[in-house]
N, C-alpha and C positions, 0 to 999 in steps of 0.2 A: 094143194093144201090137204093135210091129213083129215080124215073123218073124225068127228067128235062122237064117240060111242062109249059103251061101257068099258071097252078096252083102254080108253084114254084115261080112265080114273086110276090114280096110283095111291096106294096106302103105304105110308112110310112108318117104319119103326121109330119110336120116339128119339133115340140117339141119332138115327139117320137124318131125321128132320133137323136136329141141332146142327149137324155137319153141313147140311144143304143150306140152311138159313141161319148161319152163325150170328149174323148181325142182329137178329131178333132177340138173341139171348145175352149177348155180351157187348152190344153196341158196335163201335168201329173195330176193324181188324188190325191193320197197321203192321209195322215191323219192330215195334219197341222203341222207336225214336221219339215218340210223343207220350206224355204221361197218361193220356186217355186211351192208349192202344190196348187191344184185346188181351195181350199176354198178361198185363197187369190186372185186368178184370179176373182172369183165371186165378192169379195169385190171391186176389181179394176174396174170391169165393171160398177158397180153402181156409184162409185166415179167419173169415167170418165165423166159421164153425168152431175153430179153436178159441176165438174170443168168446163165443157163446158159452163155452165150458167154463172160462174164467168168470164170466158174469154170474154164473150159477154157483160159483164158489169151489170149483174143482180145478186145481192146478194154477200156479202163479208164474209159470215159465213156459215160453214157446221158443223153440229153436228153429231157426231158418238157415238152411245151407244153400248157397247160390253157387251153381256151376255154370259154365258157359252156356249150356242149352237146357238146363233143367233146374228145378227148385224142389227142395225137400222141406216140409213143414212138420214138426213134431210137437204135439201138445202134451200136457200132463193131466188131461181130463179123465173122464170115466171110460173112454174108448167106445167106439160104436159097438152095440151088441153083436157078438160074433155071428150068431145065426142069421142076422139080417144085414150083415156088412155088405155083401155083394149087391143085394137089392138097393141099399142106401146109396151106392155110387153108380148104379147102372139103370135103375128103373125110375122114370119120372113120376112125381107125385108120391114118392115114398119118403117118409121121414117122421120125426117125433115132435114136430113143431106146429102141428095143426091144432093142438090143444095147449093149455097153459099148465098141464100137469107136471111136465118135466122141464120145460123152458118157459120162464115167465116173460123175460125181456129179450127177444131174439131178433136177429136180422134176417136169417134164412128162414123163409116161411112157406115157400111154395114147392119145395122138393125138387128144384131144378139145378141149383148151383153146382154141386159136385158132379152131377151127371153131365153138365155142360163141359166141365174141366176134363172129365173122362173122355167124352166124345171128341173133343178138339185136341187131344194129345196123342202124339205118336206112341208114347209109352206112359201109362198111368199105373202106379204101384201104390197099393193101400195095405197098411198093416195095423190091425187093432189089437190092443192088449187089455184084457180084463181078468183080474183075479188069477194071475200066473198062467193064463191061457192066451194063445194068439191065433189070429186068422189073417192069412196073407193072400193077396191076389194081384195078378198082373193083367192089364188090359192093353190092347193096341187099337187106337181109334174107336174105343167103346166096346170092343169085342174081347171077351174073356179069353186069356191065353193060358193061365196057370193059377192054381190055388192050392194052398197048404194050410194045415192047422197043427197045433202042437202045444207043448208046455214051454214056459220061459221064465226067467228071473227078472225080466225087464219091468219097470213100473207101468201102471195103467196109462193108457192114452192112445192117441191115433197118430200115425205117421203116413204122410202122403207125399209121393214124389211124382212130378209130372214134367213131361217134355212136350211143349207145344208142337203141333203138327206143322211141319215146314211147308206142306202143300197148301195150307190155309194162311199161315203167317209167314209170308215169303221172306227169306233172308233175315229172320228176326234175330235180335240180340237183346238181352236184359240190360237195362241201364241201372247201375248200382245206386246212383243218386236218387232215382225215382223210387226205388224200393225203400231206401232209407227214409225218404220223406213220408211214405205211406206208413212205415213202421212207427216213426215218431208220432204220427197222428193217433195210431192205435194206443200208444202208451199215454198220451195226453188224456184220452177219453177213458182210460182204465188205469187210474193211479194204483201203483203197487204191482202191476203186471210187468214182468221182465221179459223182453224179447231179445234174443241173441241172434245176430246176423253175422255168420262167418266169424265168430269170436268177438264181434263188437257188441257191447251191451247197451240196450236202450231201456231206460226206466224213468218214470215220472212219479213224483210224490205229491205235487200240487195240482196236477191235472190241467185245467184250462189256464191257470196262471202261468204254468210252465210254457204252454203253447204261446201265450201272449208274449212272454219275455224272450222266447227263443225265435219266434217267427216274425215279430214286428220290429222293424228297425226305427220307425218314427218315435220321436220323443213324446211321451204322454203329457198332456197339459195338467193332469191330476192323476193320482193313483187310481187304478181301475176299481170301479164299484163292483163288488162281487156278491153273489148269492149262491149258496150250496144247499141242496136238498137231495134226498134219495132219488127223486124222479125228475128234478129240474135243477140245472146249474146254469149260471150265466155270469158274464162280466162285460163291462164296456168302459170306454173312456173316449176322449177326444184328442186328436192330434192337429198339427198346424195345417195340414193339407186340406183340400176341399172334398176329395173323394171319400165316400163311406165304404166300409169293408166289413164283411161278416164271415164268420165260420159257424156252420150249423151241423149238428149231429143228432142222430136218432139211434138209440141202443148201440152206441159205439160205431155207427156207420156215418161217415161224412156225407152230407147231402149237398153236393156241389151246386145244385140248382135251387136250393132252399126248399120252400114248401110252406104248408100252413103254420108250422111251428115258427119259422123265421118271420113270416108276415105278422103273426101274433106278437112276437118278440118286439118288432119295430113299433107296433101300435101300443104295446104296453109301456115301452120307454117314453113315447110321446105323452101318453096319458099321465104317467107318473110324474114327469118333469113339470108338465103344465099344472097339475094339481098341487104339487109342492110349492111352486113359485106363484100360484094363483094367477097364471098368465094364460094366454091363448096363442102361443107360438105355433106357426105352421110346421108341419112335419119336416119339410126340406131344410128349414133353418135349424131344427134340432139335430138333424142327421148329417149335415155337412161336416166332414172330418171325423165322423164317429167310427170307431172300430169296436165290434162286438162279437162275442162268442156265446152260443147257446147250445146246450146238450140236454136232451130229454130221454126218458125211458118210458115206453108205453107198451102195453100188450097189443098184439095184432096190428102193427103198423101197416099202412097201405102205401106202397110206393108206386110211382107212375110207370115204372118199367123194371125189367129184371136187373138193370144196373143200379137201381135204388138211389138215384141221384136227387129225387124230389119226393117229399112226403105229401100224401094226399088226404090224410085223416082230417075231416072238418070238425068233428065233435070236440077236439082238444082246444080249439081256438079261444073260446071264452075263458076257460080256466087259465090258460097261459097268460092272456092279457091281464086278468085280475091278479094273478100271482106276481107277475113281473112288475106291475104298477105298485102293488103294496110293498114289495121288496125294495124298489127304488126309493119310495118315500121314506122308508125306514133308514136306508143307507145314507140318503142326503141329510137326514136329521143327525145321524151319527158323525157325519164328516162335513161340517159347515164350510171349511176352507175349500174342499173339492166342489161343494155346491156353488160357491162364489165363482170359482174358475170356470165351471160348467156354464153358468148363465152369461159370463163375459164372452165365452166362445159363441154362444147362441146369438147374442146381441151383435157380435161382429159379423156373423153369417147373415143376419138380417140386414145390416147396413150394406154389406157387400152385394147382396141380392138386389137391393133397391138401386144401388149405383149402376149395376149391370143392366137394369131395365132402361135407364137413360142412355147408356152406351149402345145397347142393342137397337134402340129407337134411332139413334144416329146412324148406325150401320144399315138399318132398313132404308133410310133415306138415301144413303150412299149407294145401296144396291139398286134402287129404282133408277138411278142415273146410269148405271152400268148396262142394264138390260142384257146381261151376258156378253156384252162387248168388252170382255175382260182383257186388259193388256197382257200380251205375251201368250195368250191362249189361242191355239189353232184347234178348233173343236172337230169332233166326228159327227156322223149323222145319227147313229143309234146310241141309246143310253141305257144304263142298268136299271134305273128306277122306273123306266117306261114299260117294263115287262114286254119289250118288243122281241121280234124274232131273233135279233142279234144282240140283245141286251147283255146276255151272259158273256159274250165275246168282247164287250167294250173294255177298252184300256186307255189309260192316260200315262204318257211318259213325262216325267218331271226331269228336265235337263238343266245343266248349268251353262247359261249363256246362249248366244245366238248361233255360234259355230256348231255346237253340238246338236242343237235343235234342227239346224238346216239339213243335216244328213238324214235325220229321222223323217223330217217333213217330206223330203224328196222320195223317200222309199216306203212310207207308211201306207196302210190301207185306210183311206179317209172315211170309210163306212164305220169302222169300229175302233180306230186308233187316233186319239187326240194327243196334242203335245203342249206342254206348258214350260216356258223357258224362264228360269229364275234370273234375277238381276243381282249378281253377287251372292255372297253367303247369307243365308237366312238367319234370323235372330235365334240365339240360344234361349229358349223359353223356360228352361228348367227352374231357374231361381227368380223369375219375375212374376208379377201379379197378373191375374187373368185379364184385368182391364187393359193393361199395356199390350198384351198379346193381340187383343181385338183391334187396337188402334194402330198396329203395324201394317202398313199398306201391303207389303209383299205377302205376308201371311194371310191377310184378308182376301187378297185376290186369289191366292191358292185355295183357301177354304171355299170361296164363292165358286171357283171353277169346279171344285169337287161336289158342290151342292150341300155342304155340311156346316154352314155358318150357324144354323139353329140346332140341329141334331144330325145324327148319321143316318136317319131313315130315308133321306132323299139323296143318298149317294148316287152320283151320276155315272160312275164307272165301276165295273166289277173288279178290275185290277188297277191298282195304283203302282206304277213301276218307276222306281228310282233309277234313272239312267245317268249316273255320274261317272266321271273319269276314274280309271283304276289307279290313281295316284293318291298321295297323302291329302291333298286338297279335296279331291273327289270323295274320299272316305269321310273326311270331316263334314262336308256338306250332307252326305248321306246320314251321318249320325245326328246332325242338327234336325233334319227332316223327321227322322224316326223319333227323336225326342219330342218334337212338336206333336206328332200323332199320338204318342204314348200319353203325353200329359193332357192334351186337349180333346182328342177324339179316339180314346182307347178302343171303343167297340170295333172300329174298322180294322185294327190289328188283331183283336180277339177273333173276329169273324173272317180272318184270312184274306183280306183285301190288299195287303201291302206286300210288294215284292221288290227284289233287287235284280236289275238286268245284268247278266254276266256277259261281257263282251270280250273278244280275244285280245290278248296282249301282244301276240306275234302273228306274222304271216310268213310262211315258209313256201317259197316257190322254186320249182325247177322246170324250165321250159314251159309247157302248157299246163302243168299240174300245180295247183295251189292248195295248201292246207293251212287251216287256222288253229292256233294253239291258245288255250285259256290259262295255262300255267307254264312255268319254266320247265317242269318235268315233262309236260306234253310236248314242248318244243324239242327237248332232247330225244324223246321217243320217236318223233316224226323225222328228225334228222337221221336217226339210225335206220328208219324204214326206207328212206330214199337211197341208202347205201352209196352215198356220194360224199366227197370231202365237203366240209362245211363251207370252204371258200368258194365252191362251185354253186352254192345255193344262194338265192336271194332271200335274206331274212330281214323283215321289217318289224320294228318295235313301235306299236301304237302308243303314243304318249297321251292322247286324248281322243274323245269320240269324234271331234271335228276332223281328225286325220283320216277317218274311215270314209271312203267314198260312198255316195248313195247307192251305187250298184252293189257294193259289198254289204252295206248295212241292211239291205232288203233280206239277206240271208239270216241276219242276226235278230230280226224282229218279226220273222214269219211264224208259221204255226209251230216250228220246232225251236223257237228261241229258248235260251237257257234262263230260267228264273229261279231265284232262291227266295222262298217265302220268309217273311219276317214273322216269327212265332214267339209266343210266350210260354215257356215251359213251366214257370212257377211264378205266380203273382206275388208270393211272399218275398222272393229274391229280386223282383223287378225294381222296387224302390231303391234299395241299396246299390244295385248295379248301375242304374241311371245316375244316381247321386255321385258315385265314384267317378264315372267317366264324364259327366256333364255338369256336375256341381262346382262349388267354389273351393274345393279341397285341393288346390294346386300343389301344395307341399306333398300330400299323400300320393298324388299321381306321379309327381316328379320322382319320389323315392321308389315307387313301383317300377318306373321306367329304368331308373339307374340299377336297381337290383336285377332286373331281367337282362339289361345290357351286360352287366358283369357276368351273369350266368352264361350268356351266349358266348362271350369272349373266353 
């Protein structure tokens, strides 16, 4: 072991520290396949500065040019002061946002954002124009490569091009839809701002109302109650569903994890409604099915991390509660029909909650009789919620029928791998009431096996693996299970606990050599690799999991098993997507299938 001496102490330059500990500054790294991946945080850091210029009244257009491996952002603001431009993009804790003299309502506050983009880019180009003069600089991984100054006829503003470093963001690619989604949000929060993405124009005139109408697919029970002020804007309504949903923003920055402003917004809604109706409804009954948006502007916001997903200012809470409460009372007085529909929804929520208390009591009695002797469950020794040595490795395979489960049972690791065999197709829960879901025996047994009948905090397995056949019936069962989790236990999907087991479709054998193929294309490639006539090869097509022998199955559920995670890329599109595939819109689905069949023919 090396000695711990003065020579062990290393001092890093600020940008070197960003490169070494990138996650501290931008959250997750990733490859661009998820909306939270780091390359989109880099984009956001540059956009935030352009948005700050618009907020301060300088420039109403931002141009974004997306290339396969780089992004260029050009604003029409004042431009970074030329003499300090290089410092502003390369020296941490350098910026004009430490006081309120130049930027009153800003998102970028600690002088890190652009420096992180610079440090984590293979190429970072910045060009600032002010009063017919420009300053241009090129960096590579935070190191200055070239700089030029001169005269120009271009309008004032800042242009930044960055190419993420492929040694940090491995095999990355920009998802055009993710960028469009983020840009739409910027326009909703900044009415009148035009953002052009590769010649596509994004512009909002009504702000949060546009966000609501374009992003929410559910039918509102009453027109959204709205309030607009220079430093506080909000709207909310109720929909038929049970889940509550919120969008929250600070100085044009979306706070995905909420914070003090969102907590105060919820409290203000409850207080305003109770005071107007002279009632004492509990908060959960008020918020069931509520969809709300809040946007505030404050000086010196305190975020809980560099990614700025959660607001931490505590002093704003009292004022927001008071302002929201007062505004809601005024809105309800102005809209008596909406007020009547609102209280009907709250009373329905109250009735449903009380009914569920009786049902859950019945379930509790039912569970006592089970004592985890759950039909069709073959459990493992270690579990996720026990925080045991092997808890992280715990998995449960959900199979269709006894034959499929038999192969897994014979080849599984009983310490960490459990098996639950379904009896037939599970219930499609999309269009049915919550009470009926809980009364369905098969789904009750499954939820009990997973340990999530009350909530998801006691989840018994780290990985819930859907092991269905690779045919039409298997895919349908898989979709029914995913729908069940999305509607009833969404957090287990959001927290990356649900996976699909990929099993081979073909086995290709020649003498003592056996290869397994997961796609038709893989099969053709392996046939070519054998360099034999296809007739001399033994090719087996697996029609179901039950046809795979336990000896073979051990390979497919070992440490190298192929799993596809079930992820949510956009909560906004989740409802319409599940509605289309699992709802009662049979005609629309049939037309979609016919259109696509015609296209393929």
